N, C-alpha and C positions, 0 to 999 in steps of 0.2 A: 776354780771358784775364787778362793780365798784370793789367789793372785789378784785377778779380774775387780776384786772389788778394793783391794786396798789401793790399784790405778786409778781405777774411778774415785776415791775417796782424795788421790792425791791432786788430782786435775780438779776435783769441786775445790782445794785450796787456792788452788793457780788462779781460779775464779772470782774470790773472794776479794780483792785487792779494785777491782772492775766493780762490781757489785757494792761496794761502800762507797764511791764515786758516782756511781748514777742516778742515786734515790737524791731529792730534794733536800737542804740542809736548813735548819731556824738557829738563826742567832737572835739574840735580847739586848737592848738596849732599855737597862730599868732607871724608870724616873717615879719609884716607887717615892712618898714624902718622906719615910723613916729610912733611904740611904745615904750614907755616910757620900756618896758623891754626886748625889741629883744634881743634877744641872739646875742652876737659879738664874742665870745669863739674863741680864738686860738691865736698863734703866726703869725704877720703881719711883712714880712720881710721890713718893711719903714713907717712911721708915714703918722698921719691925715687922716686914713681910717675908715670908722663906719661899719655897717650893711652891706654893698654890696661892693667889692671891683670890679669898671670900670661898664662898660655898657653891659646890657644883661645878667645879671646873677643873676637876681635879683628871689629870690623864697619867696612868700608871707605868706603862710602858710600851716601847715601839718592838713589834718582833720581826725581822727580813727575813726572808726565803729565797734561797740560790735554787735555783732547780738544773742542777749539776750536769743532766743529761742535755738540756737544751738552757747552756748560761745567760742568754739575751734574756730569759723572762724571769724577771720578779715580782715577787710580793712585799707589801711592807704595809703592815698593819698595828695599828695604836688601837690603845684601850684604854676606858675609863669614862666615867660618869661622865662628865660632859657631853659625851655623843649621845647619851641618854636622852637629852632635851630635843623635845621636840620640834626646838627653834632654829636647831643647828641647822641649816639647807641654804642652799645657793638665794633666797629670795631674802630671808632675815640676817640670820651671821652665818654667812658662805664660811667654809671648812678652810684652812692654812693648804697650802701649796708645802709641796715635799722638794726641800734643798739638797742638793750631795756635792760632797768633797772629793772628785775621783782619785786625790792624793793622798787620805787619811784625815787626819782630824787636828789641829793645831788652836781649841780655844783660850781665851785668857785666864791663866791660873790666878787664886789668891785665896787667901787663908781667914778671911775676915769672921769665918763661924767656925772655925775651928775646922773645916775640913773645906776640900777643894769642891766648893759647889760653885764655882767659876761663877759667882754672880754680879762680877764686874763684866764680863766679857758681853761684848755686844758684835752683831753679824756683820762683817768689815769686809772688805775686798782683799786685804792681807790674810787670810784665813781660807782661801782658796776654793770658794765655795764655786763651783763652774759647770752644774747642771739644776736645772729644776724641773720635775710636773709638774706641767702649767695648761692653765688652759689658752690655747694660741686666738691668731685674730680672726679666726673662721670660723669660732667655738670650738673647734675637738681640741681633744685633749692629747699631749703627749710629749714626749721626756725632750725638751730643748738645752740648748747652752744658753748659759744664764751669762752676762756682762753685770759686773761687782764694780765698776770704776767708783758708782757716787748711787745714793739711796734711792735717786730719781726712776732709776732701772726697776724696781721693786717697792712695794708697797710694804711698809713698816706698820708694827704693832702701833694698835693709837683704842682710844679709847674718847665719849663724850665729857666734857666738861664738868667738873666734881665729880667722875670716880676716879678711883686709885686705880692706875693700871702698870704693866712694864711695857716702856719703848725701847728703841734699836734695834728690833728682833724683824728679820725678814717673815712675812706673812704671805701676801699672794704677790703673784707676776715675776715679771723679771724675765720671761724668756725670750731668745731672739732665734731671728730666721724662721729655718723649715723645721718642723719637727724630726727629731733623730730617729723615734721611735714612736710607736703607737701607745697609750696610756688612757687608763679611768681612772675612776674612784666611786666607792659606792657606803652610805652610811647605814648604818644600822642600829635603830632607836632601842629597842631590846636586849641586844647583847652588851652596845655599847661600846663598840665597832666605827673606828673611820680604815677602809683599805684602798691602797693604792694599789694598781697592776700595771708595768709598764716592759717595754721591751727595750733593751740596752742599743737596738741598730748594731751597728760594727764592733762596739764596747764589750769585754770580755772582761768583768768586775769580778768575777767567783774567787782568785787568787791574791788580792790585793784589800788592803784595810779602806774602808771607805768610812769617811763622815755623812752621818742624815741626819737633818733638823727641820723640823716642825712647830710651827707655834698658831694661836688662836688668835682671832682680832685684837684682841684686847690685851694678849700675852700673858695672862690672867697665867696660865701655865706652859711651858716651853719645854719639848724633848728635844733634846741633842746629843750627841755623841758617836762612838767609833763602834764600827761592825771590824774584827777584825778577817784578815782576811784568811782564805783558808790552806792548808800545805796543800804543797801541787802533789797532786798522788803519785805515786812512787812508779819506775818507769817497769811495766809487763810489756808480755808479747801481747801484738794485736789480736783480737778474737779470730780470726780464720787462722792463726799460729799454734793459738790455745788451742782448738779445736783441733787440729792435725798432729798437736802434741797427744790428747787426748786418743784420739782414734790410734796414733801408734803408739801410746803404752798398753791399750786393750790389747789391741793384735799383739804383741810381744808377751805379754800372760798370758794370749789363749795360744801360741802358738809351744810354750813351753810347755802349758799343760798337756798339749796334745802329742809334747813328744816324751815327756813323764808316763 
């Protein structure tokens, strides 16, 4: 009996790598105002402003969840007081769309404030943004290819005359052609969250670095950064092979017990 138990324990250890790479994995892009490397990108039409312009516009972080067992399904959730405002909706202040750089992230760095806040960085074609979760011409949401040849392909952040705002950051639009995968978004004013869910179609981005960008209409807070790719899983036998191995180990242990 002791040998059978030992074999089952060893079989369990063989299954651990599979379990570790089958559960959803969540990574965070921190945009808290106290963060040393919080993204401040864009051009502010005034001086003396850091991460957040004004009160009630804070967006503190972005959580990205990858479903490793089904790598085409992704969830991106933003947190902040800004989403607790009842004015954030498609009719009044539409939430910004989600922009993705499938090759990583290459923002322009600077040291103006003593840290790399990227305070002079603007959303441009040279940074490699190539996908956007947006609303299509037919009204449906999806993941689209993004053309960033020039700013006319998407809407930049803006505000009414007389207000302080952060410009030259992508806000909405920019998708082209047919949707690559389905998408949707939900706003929760109680929890203060904006959640995007989307399908990447034929793209498997689980094991590569990704850049993400989100901005509100006025750009008073912008969340941008890199989500490191997961390390490829270790090479392990196929599940069917593991099952046969486990049965074989148990059989050997049983045979030895009968002989003893």
